[in-house]
C-alpha positions, 0 to 999 in steps of 0.5 A: 897289451904285450906290445905296451910293455916295450913302449913303456920301458922305452919311455922310462929309458928315455927319461933316464937318459934325458934326466940322468944325473952324473955326479961323482960320489966317493967311488961311485958315479951316479948315472940314472941310466945305469938303472935301465935294466930295471925298467921292465921290472918297475913298469910291469911288476915282473921279477927283476933280473940279476943285472937289475939287482946289481945295478940297483945296489951299485946306484943305491947311494944315488937314489936320494939324489934321483928322488929330488929330480922331478923327471926321475922321482915318479919312477924311483918312488913308485910302489913297483920300484920299492918292490924291486928294491925289496926283491933285490935285497936293497933297502929303499933309502929314507931321504 
């Protein structure tokens, strides 16, 4: 089972890369790839890293846009993603 996590994380990163939206919003650029430091925490219920929390806070204004993307929504709207947001002190948006 320890070999499974890297493959799952890799798949999540690939989905983020292939489906990553890049849209300018005020002072932030929406890019789902920026959330890749959170992939392990989202897919394996491990504690998010400080880098993950930083990127999540940075990309928070973009989460509703990501939720509308069929390629990303199952990761962004997962129970683990919501736990990561809570752990990072970043309220999950209501879209």
